[in-house]
N, C-alpha and C positions, 0 to 999 in steps of 0.2 A: 678302545678309545675311552678316556675318562673325561667327564665334563662336570663342571660345577652347575649350580642351579641356573645361572645366567653366564654365558661365556660369549666371546666375540663370535657372532655368526650363528649362534644356537641358543635355543631356549629349551630347558628341560620340561617336557610335557609328558605326564604319565610315565615317567622314567626314561623317555626317549629323547635324544638330542635332536630337536627339530630346527631346521634352518629358518632363520628369521630375517634374512636380508633379501635384496633384490637379485635377480638372475645375473645382472650385469656385474655384480660384486663377487661372483663365483671365481675361485682360483682353480683353473683347469690346467695349470702348468705341469702338474704331476698326475700320475695315474689316479683316477677318481671314479669311485663306484657311487652312482646316484640311485637312490630308491625313493619311493613315496610312502606316506603313511596316511590312512584315513580311519574312520571309526570302525569299518569292517575289518581291516587288517589288524588294528589294535586288538580287537576282541579275539581274532584268530590266534594272535601271538600268545594269548593266555594259556592255550593248550598245546600250541606248536612251538616248542622251545628252539628248534632249529631255525624257524622263521623269525622268532624274536631275536636270536643271535645275529641273523643276517641283517635285520633292520638296525639293530643296535650298533653294528660294526660298519654301517654305511659311512662313506666319507662325507656324503651329503644326504640328508633325509628331508625331503620336501613335504610341506603340509598340504596334501592333496585332499581337501575335504573341509566343509564348513564345521564338521564336528570337532576336528583337531584345532581349528582356528578358535572356536568357542571354548574348548578345553583350556587353551593357553590363556585366554582372557579371564576365565573363571578361576583357574587354579594358580596362575602366576601373576595375573594382572597385566601381562604384556600382550599387546596387540600384534598379531602377525598376519601376513597376507597369504591367502590361499594361492598355491602354485600347483597347477594340475600337470599331469603327465604331458598333456597336449601343449602346455606352455613351455616346458623345458625342451620338448621335441622341436617346436618351432624356433626357439632361441638357438639351439645347437645347429639346426639346418641353416639358419641365416648366417651364423659365424662360418660354417663350412663353405657356404656359397661365396662368401666374400673372399675367401682365400683359395678356392678350388680344392677343398678337402674331400675326404672319403668317409662314407658311412656304410655300415653293414646292418641289415635287418635279420635277426635270428628268431624264428618262430612263425606261427600262423601257417596258412595253406599257400600252395603255389599260386592259386587264383588271387588271393589277397595280396601277396607279395608282388605279383605282376602288376596289379593296379597301383600299388605304392610306387613302383618304378616309373610307371607311366605318369603319375601325378608329379613325382619329383622332377622328371625331365622337363615338365612344363613350368613348374613353380621355382625350382632351384637348378637351372641347367648346368651350373658350374660344379655341382656336387657329383662325384663319382660314387656309384652305389653297387653293392652286391648283396645277395640274399641267400638264405638257406632255410628250407622247411624241414624241421626235424620230424621224426615219426610221432604219430598221435598216440601216446600211451601214458599211463599214470606215472611211471618212473622210467628213466633212461638207464640203459646198462652202460658198461664201460666203453663198448664199441660205439654206441650212440654218442656218448660224450666226446670221444676222440674225434669222431667225424665232424662234430660241430666245432670243436676247437680248431681243427685243421682248416676247415672252411673259412673261419674267421682269420686265422693267422696267415693263410696264404694270400689274403687280400690286404692284411695289415691296415685296418681302417683307423682313422682318427677317433671316430665315435662308433660304438657298438650299441644298437638298440635291441633289447631282449623283450620279446612279447610272447609269453607262454601262460599268461594269467597268474595271479597271485594265489598261493605263496610259492608256486613252483619256480617262477622266473627269478624271484629274489634269492631263493636258496641256491639255484643253479649258478647265478652270477657270483654269489658270495663264495661258493665252493671252488669255482674255477678262475676267479679273478687273476691270480698270479700266473696262470698258464696262458691267458689271453693277451695277444699283442694288440691291444686297443688302449688309447690313452684315457678315454672316457667310456665307461660302461653304464648304461642307463636302462633300468627296467620300467617299461611303460605300457604293458598289457593292452588295454582297450584302445590305445592310440593307433595301433596298427589298423584296426577296423575303421576308426574315425577317419584316418588319413586316406585309406583306400576307398572310403565312401560306401563300404558295405554296411556300416551302422552310422546313422546320423547323430552327431553330437548336438545337444540342445543349443538353441540360439543364444547369442551373447547376453541378451536381456535377462534370460533365466539364470545364466551364470552369475551376472552382476547382482541379481537378487538373492543369490545363495540357494536357488531352487533347481540347480542342474540335476540333483539326485531325484527330485520329484518327476521331472520330465522323462528321465531315464526309466524310472519305475513305470510310468504310463506307457512308454514306448516298448519296453521289454518286461512285462509283468512276470512272466514265467521264470525268467533268468534273474531278475532283480528283486523279487518280493522278499526273499529271505534276507538278502543283504541289508535292505532298508527297514523292513517291517519286523524282523526278528533281531538282527544284530543292532539295529538302531536303538530300540528300547533298552537292550542290554548295556549299550554304551552309555546311555543317559543314566541308568541305574548306577553304573560304575562311577560316573562323574559325581553324582550326588553323594555317594559314599566317601569318595576322596575329599570332597568339600567338607563334609561333616567331620572327617578325621583331622582336618586342618584346625578345627575349633577345639580339639582336645589336646 
């Protein structure tokens, strides 16, 4: 996909075509691969070219993080609104519930998936749901991939949610997009745990203040310290360099 600096629906932020409109303006009439980008994933793409390609070739790339929102304002002058994985998840479920649609959760543990099903039956009773927990390993072999694709296609969902943590989930969805019988494919990692209730998402007040990252760091320091305290400063350094380059 080729984009100009500013195109309808997207803003070019750090080379990536980042969605700059509201969720209600999404065109989901065709097969759509939705991913998110934040400061952590941006830094990872600098060394992981397969991950970079997967994000670059998203049909919709949501700005999931205050870092990307700030980068857009700093480098392009355009204000965009943060849209988290939890936001697109809720939006899609509401649309499915209204029409009695089907969704599939691919990833995570059987325990987490069971809790997701339970939560869905209470909050969105009209949504039909199926799940599959893939083996926990760094890389899937062809047999693993085939089993996952078959599990999804046998159910033929309107929406496929992929939760295998970044960058694994984005690369998998990108590689198998054309083989999957799902109209909307959405990589949303941490949302599986948030929705299941196995990990608490920070309260709305912290999200509104742009401090969701800080509360997540406090709640899960061992898992999150590197993302925010190592990759965060690297991202800021990158932004400063990009801004300096604009003056030359």
